[in-house]
C-alpha positions, 0 to 999 in steps of 0.5 A, a space after each residue: 116207944 112201948 115197953 113191956 115188962 113181964 114178971 111172975 113166972 117160975 117153976 109150979 107143981 101140976 095143979 097149981 097156980 101163978 099170976 103173971 104181971 105185965 108192967 106197961 109204959 103205955 094206958 092199958 086201957 087205952 090201946 086197941 088190945 093188951 094179949 098174953 102169948 106163949 112159946 113153947 120149945 120147938 113150937 110156934 108162938 100162940 095166943 093165950 088171952 087177949 083184952 080189948 080197949 072195951 074191955 072184952 076178953 078172949 081165950 084160947 080154948 086150952 085155957 078157957 076156965 083157968 086163965 083170967 086176964 085182967 088190968 090195973 088202971 093204977 099200976 097200969 098193968 096187965 095181969 094173967 092169972 093161971 090156975 089148974 096148970 098142967 105140963 103142957 102149959 109150960 112156955 115162955 110168956 109174952 106181953 103184947 100191946 096192939 096200939 091199934 087194929 093195924 098196929 104197931 105191936 109191941 113185945 115184952 122180954 118174956 117170962 119163963 113158966 115151968 110145970 112140973 113135978 
């Protein structure tokens, strides 16, 4: 059973920055893919950013150029650096680990990000 624990959410003004962390009980460099998703009230959960075992990253069009996903071997963690935040970035952000292309998938409990003045 993989455990994922997110942290770093909070309230930030538009244009501000936050860094989300995901502490994993699995080697984040060894799994098929690590990713960040988000879910805003009344909306479906959506993929924000992902990084493959080989280090290839991908982003939702809405966050390209503003968000960056990274991994840390020493901390066994995945991060999401979020810059130039907008009110529409407000959501609960979830860390996801895909062990292989066919799963299983594991989720963290989520961390709230609120962008408001």
